[in-house]
C-alpha positions, -999 to +999 in steps of 0.1 A: +468+743+123+453+766+151+452+757+187+415+748+187+420+724+158+451+708+176+431+704+208+402+688+189+426+664+172+442+655+205+409+650+222+397+627+194+429+606+196+426+604+234+390+592+231+399+566+205+428+554+226+406+554+257+383+529+241+412+505+239+426+513+273+423+489+302+396+499+326+394+468+346+422+445+358+423+411+342+414+381+362+444+361+375+452+326+383+433+313+414+406+340+412+371+330+423+347+353+404+309+357+411+286+375+386+257+389+407+226+401+389+191+394+378+176+372+350+199+386+324+228+371+344+208+341+356+196+327+322+223+343+301+258+334+289+280+365+292+298+352+322+302+317+307+317+333+275+341+353+296+353+322+314+355+303+281+378+331+268+401+326+298+399+288+295+412+291+259+434+322+259+450+316+293+450+278+296+476+276+324+458+302+346+432+280+363+403+300+379+367+296+389+336+316+380+300+314+391+266+326+379+250+344+408+220+358+390+184+352+400+155+360+378+133+390+388+158+404+413+160+440+422+187+455+445+165+445+475+165+408+465+202+409+458+208+423+493+187+395+509+208+367+493+243+381+497+253+358+525+239+325+515+242+328+477+272+350+470+295+354+500+292+316+507+311+310+474+342+328+488+347+352+459+380+370+454+362+391+427+326+401+428+308+417+398+274+434+405+247+445+381+211+455+387+186+480+372+163+462+347+138+452+374+146+481+397+134+505+370+099+489+368+077+481+338+040+487+332+036+520+350+056+538+323+025+536+302+003+548+331-008+582+343+023+594+362+053+578+346+078+605+357+067+602+393+069+564+390+104+566+375+117+589+403+103+565+429+119+535+413+153+553+411+151+563+447+142+527+458+171+513+438+195+537+454+181+530+489+188+492+487+220+496+468+234+516+497+227+487+520+245+464+495+274+488+495+278+486+533+281+449+530+306+450+502+327+476+519+330+453+549+348+428+525+380+447+516+396+414+506+371+410+477+377+431+446+345+448+433+335+454+397+302+473+390+285+465+357+261+490+341+233+467+329+223+460+293+196+484+281+159+480+276+152+486+239+125+512+237+131+521+200+129+489+180+098+486+159+095+447+159+063+451+180+042+477+197+047+464+233+070+491+246+074+506+281+079+542+272+111+558+286+119+529+308+154+529+293+159+565+304+155+554+340+179+526+335+204+551+322+201+571+354+207+539+374+238+531+353+251+567+358+245+562+396+263+529+395+293+545+378+295+573+403+291+548+432+320+527+418+342+558+415+334+569+451+345+534+464+375+531+441+358+501+425+360+492+388+332+498+364+322+483+330+293+498+310+271+475+289+243+501+286+258+528+264+277+506+239+246+484+234+224+514+230+248+526+203+246+492+185+208+494+185+209+530+172+233+521+143+216+489+133+181+504+135+191+530+109+192+501+085+166+478+100+141+496+124+130+462+138+166+452+149+174+447+186+204+435+205+181+431+235+163+399+227+127+392+216+112+408+248+134+440+246+149+429+280+169+397+277+197+397+252+200+365+232+232+345+227+246+371+203+239+399+227+256+380+255+287+377+233+286+414+229+284+418+266+314+394+271+333+413+244+327+447+262+338+432+295+370+416+280+378+448+261+375+467+294+400+442+308+425+452+280+421+420+260+418+436+226+449+430+206+461+400+227+466+375+199+462+337+202+495+336+184+514+356+157+534+335+133+555+347+104+579+324+086+601+331+056+600+297+037+627+306+013+652+314+040+638+288+064+637+315+090+612+325+118+605+362+114+580+365+142+566+341+169+544+360+194+528+339+221+540+308+203+570+287+195+581+278+160+608+252+153+622+228+127+615+250+097+622+230+065+618+236+028+624+204+008+616+205-029+591+233-022+573+215+006+574+237+037+571+222+072+575+234+107+564+227+143+540+252+158+531+254+195+508+283+204+504+293+240+466+299+236+437+283+218+411+299+196+378+311+211+352+288+195+321+305+182+289+286+189+264+281+161+237+265+182+211+286+200+214+278+237+191+285+267+154+288+274+136+305+245+168+318+230+167+318+192+200+333+180+235+318+177+264+333+196+283+336+163+256+360+150+272+387+172+299+391+145+273+411+125+274+438+150+310+434+164+329+422+133+361+435+150+358+406+175+379+382+154+407+408+149+407+420+184+399+390+206+404+359+184+433+364+161+456+335+154+477+354+128+496+331+104+519+343+076+544+326+054+565+346+029+591+336+002+567+314-018+553+313-053+522+297-067+494+279-047+497+258-016+476+234+004+478+242+041+477+211+063+479+210+101+486+176+117+479+162+081+444+177+082+437+198+051+427+233+061+426+254+030+443+260-004+459+295-005+479+315-029+514+327-021+500+362-020+474+352+006+500+335+027+523+364+026+495+388+035+485+365+064+453+347+075+436+342+108+437+305+116+410+311+143+385+317+115+389+281+104+367+257+123+385+226+109+420+232+125+430+207+152+434+235+177+399+248+170+385+214+174+403+211+207+388+244+218+353+233+207+354+203+231+362+228+259+332+249+247+309+219+249+321+209+283+316+245+295+281+245+281+274+213+301+287+230+332+264+260+325+234+238+321+240+221+355+246+255+371+214+268+357+195+243+379+211+259+409+199+293+398+163+281+396+168+265+430+181+298+444+150+316+430+128+292+450+148+296+481+151+334+481+119+345+464+095+318+478+108+300+509+126+330+524+094+350+525+078+321+544+106+319+570+117+285+555+150+293+538+170+261+530+146+241+553+142+214+526+121+190+546+086+176+543+070+207+558+088+229+532+077+205+504+040+208+515+043+246+515+058+243+480+030+222+467+004+246+482+021+275+465+018+263+430-010+286+422+019+309+414+030+299+379+067+307+385+067+283+415+047+256+396+072+257+367+099+246+391+082+216+405+103+190+387+135+208+397+125+211+433+116+175+436+153+168+429+170+197+444+153+194+478+178+165+485+213+175+496+227+144+480+214+155+446+228+190+450+262+177+461+262+153+431+256+183+407+284+203+424+308+174+420+298+171+383+306+207+377+339+204+396+348+174+375+339+192+343+361+222+352+389+199+363+387+181+329+387+213+310+419+224+326+434+190+318+427+192+281+429+229+273+467+229+271+478+237+235+497+210+217+526+211+192+511+210+157+529+200+125+523+226+098+528+217+061+525+238+030+522+215+000+526+230-036+495+224-058+490+231-095 
């Protein structure tokens, strides 16, 4: 093999390994993480899925995360709400993404799209530098820049396309990457990997998009892709829920990674043992959640089938058997498997009927309840920073502000929030919602501790 071929091989191996390498430090116990962004963050789930992963995979490392997205925000609006909406939450870690609104919309189909794109890029940079000054003044807060999800300008599902908008977003993401490097901040890119998913899927189905039914807002499946990319950047790929291997014939534990196996018995062919994993499965939601979202979170497995192997692997193997066996956990029938299947191994996290999966599913539902309450605060923040702030009435919340709000309902976005504002104008109501969220998080960290399970393999004919 010549030197050029050797170099090419080494480069390929380096790039493959680089995909797996940790780019961003994992969150740690006690962290307070704010996800700052626009409507993709505001109405989306990626941050909630990331927290759910930590709730289930690191159940003893209690932490706190917050949605700090506001619909329609550019870097300017993010700058304007840093103090009251972000820093007030006392983050130890702050993630920042922008670009979808900064890049503009309709003018790409106008007379001077290149000039427009250049102006939008310059404006985004201008206000980002003001944000950067504020962030650099907080050396105690760890910064993570996120390259935004793309605008899909290639799918054929309709003709409503802003031509080359995604090119400008790519330039903003490249700028974000360089700005992060210049400040020794961490960086996670959603844009390039999601573009690649669109490109590959559209070869088969030209109408496919991972970017939602408006080309802008990823649906629940897209948000799991985003969470996956973030967690992978944190080095989570390959961290198993547990890895169990038992030799039933010898009544011996061969492997017990991130778990404890004890009391292995084999009596008249009935194999039993106690199993305590140190993590729980990540439950995949099959219900579309969120305003105008249509897809399930679990649908993401079509485009990231490696998720289960990399992020949600509860490996289970029993050797030294012959014939067929019914697997029971805490006396709940899970599956009937051959000795060959058991020896090869299965992923218990792929079974929704295990007691540990059901335990995790309760955590998922509580986290969704928390997310729904938190969403009301995001709409409230939109009103405060995109309506009242412009009128010099930020957080005024009195009868004068209410009159101004009622007078401003010729704006459809303002009018749509009338029912919400009638409640959230009252501090007592806001305080109650905060207490509800705190109680939910407290309850999650009470019930997310893995339990010792009784595993039984019962011979069947």
